[in-house]
C-alpha positions, 0 to 999 in steps of 0.5 A: 435324238429329239431337239427343241428348235424353237420355243415361243409363247404360242408354239414350240417346234421339235425335231426328231433327227432319227425319224426325220420328223418335225413336231409343232405343239401349239399353246392356248395362248395362240387365241391372241395370235394375229393372222399375220403372226400365225403366218409368220410361225408357219413360215418359220416351220417351213424353213425348219422343214427345209433346213432339217430335210424333214420327211414327216410332220406331227402337228399337235393342235390340241390347244391351237385357238387361232382363227384360221380364215378361208384365205389363210387356209388357201395360203397355207396350202400354197405357200407352206404345204406345196413347197414342203411336199415338193421338197420331200415331206411325205407324211403329216399327222394332225392332232385335232383340238377337242373344241368343235369349232377349231376341229372343223376349221382344221379339217377344212385346212386339211381339205386344202391339201387334197391336191397333194396326192403324194402327201400322206395325211391323217387326223387324230384325236389322240397324240400317241396314236398320231405319233405311232402313225406318223413314225410308222 
């Protein structure tokens, strides 16, 4: 069963109970989201990962347009990813936006995750391929 956990202007969070997979789907409206607002949504995501004991995550960032500055990239790695990996998250798939600038930024964010060797991570251009990988 897939449950919608939160729906907002910038992002929607879903949870697949059978697969123990949390999905976040970002909107183009995220271009007006402040760095602090972005961080607030990521904190909400982290709380949902813990609440549902998610083992897998799918980030649909095809429409993500928020500016992710280097200090936010480091913050994501240490304040969001480190705790959820320590809490049991095993696998994350990220579907990249088609825009080159956003794609480069998200790849930089994922490089911050390299220290978490137990986390299997992969980037994709296609949502269906990403879903198949993360759920396998």
